[in-house]
C-alpha positions as CSV (number, residue, x, y, z in Angstrom):
1,X,151.5,-119.5,108.1
2,X,153.4,-121.6,105.5
3,X,153.2,-125.1,104.6
4,X,155.3,-127.2,102.4
5,X,157.1,-126.1,99.5
6,X,155.3,-122.7,100.5
7,X,158.7,-121.3,101.4
8,X,160.4,-119.0,98.9
9,X,164.3,-119.5,97.9
10,X,166.2,-116.3,97.2
11,X,168.8,-117.6,93.8
12,X,171.6,-115.4,95.1
13,X,171.6,-116.6,99.0
14,X,174.2,-119.6,98.8
15,X,176.7,-120.4,101.6
16,X,178.8,-120.7,98.2
17,X,178.4,-116.6,98.1
18,X,179.5,-115.8,101.5
19,X,182.3,-118.5,101.4
20,X,183.5,-116.0,98.6
21,X,182.7,-113.2,99.7
22,X,184.6,-114.1,102.8
23,X,187.7,-115.7,101.1
24,X,188.4,-112.5,99.3
25,X,191.3,-110.8,100.9
26,X,190.1,-107.8,103.2
27,X,191.7,-106.1,101.5
28,X,189.6,-106.9,97.9
29,X,186.5,-106.7,100.4
30,X,187.6,-103.2,101.4
31,X,188.5,-101.9,97.8
32,X,184.8,-103.0,96.6
33,X,183.2,-101.4,99.5
34,X,184.8,-98.2,97.9
35,X,183.8,-99.2,94.9
36,X,179.9,-99.6,95.7
37,X,180.0,-96.8,97.9
38,X,181.4,-94.6,94.6
39,X,178.7,-96.2,92.4
40,X,175.9,-95.2,95.1
41,X,176.8,-91.3,94.9
42,X,176.9,-91.9,90.5
43,X,173.7,-93.8,90.6
44,X,170.6,-92.9,89.3
45,X,168.1,-93.2,92.5
46,X,165.7,-95.4,90.1
47,X,168.9,-98.1,89.7
48,X,169.2,-98.2,93.1
49,X,167.2,-100.6,96.2
50,X,165.4,-99.0,98.9
51,X,168.6,-99.7,101.0
52,X,171.0,-98.4,98.6
53,X,168.7,-95.1,98.0
54,X,168.7,-94.7,101.8
55,X,173.0,-95.1,101.6
56,X,173.2,-92.7,98.7
57,X,171.9,-90.0,101.3
58,X,174.8,-90.9,103.7
59,X,177.7,-87.6,102.8
60,X,180.3,-89.6,100.2
61,X,183.2,-90.1,102.5
62,X,181.2,-91.8,105.4
63,X,179.6,-93.7,102.8
64,X,181.5,-97.4,102.8
65,X,182.3,-96.8,106.3
66,X,178.5,-96.0,107.9
67,X,177.0,-98.4,105.5
68,X,180.1,-101.1,105.0
69,X,177.8,-104.1,105.1
70,X,174.8,-102.5,103.1
71,X,177.1,-102.3,100.1
72,X,178.9,-105.6,101.1
73,X,175.4,-107.3,101.0
74,X,174.0,-105.7,98.0
75,X,177.8,-106.3,95.6
76,X,177.4,-109.7,96.4
77,X,173.0,-110.7,96.5
78,X,171.9,-107.6,94.1
79,X,172.7,-108.8,90.0
80,X,172.1,-105.0,88.5
81,X,174.1,-103.3,91.0
82,X,177.0,-105.7,91.0
83,X,176.3,-105.1,87.1
84,X,177.2,-101.3,88.0
85,X,179.9,-101.9,89.7
86,X,181.7,-103.8,86.7
87,X,181.5,-101.3,84.9
88,X,183.1,-98.9,87.9
89,X,185.5,-100.9,87.7
90,X,186.2,-101.6,84.3
91,X,186.7,-97.9,84.1
92,X,189.7,-97.8,86.7
93,X,193.8,-98.3,86.0
94,X,195.2,-100.3,87.6
95,X,196.0,-98.3,90.8
96,X,192.6,-97.9,91.2
97,X,192.1,-94.2,90.1
98,X,190.1,-93.7,86.9
99,X,191.9,-94.3,83.9
100,X,191.5,-91.3,80.9
101,X,191.5,-93.4,78.5
102,X,188.8,-95.4,79.4
């Protein structure tokens, strides 16, 4: 039983975040989910949430397709994972391929 004031509010679970994600074009959301699948495959398990650790066990080609929603949720709400995604994106060229200069 919870009393008044006992509710725990997660600072990132806001309608604004979800609206911002939904406002992105589908192709951008798909690219972010694919990057998230790539990052999960290379990250140390200790750096991933339990849900992402399960996703990391999937075959690389199946991660984005089978766990797209888990990856999208992590990209939206997990600050550490979002930082890993940003580092990954920074190492890519404009076409999304690994930048040899990075």
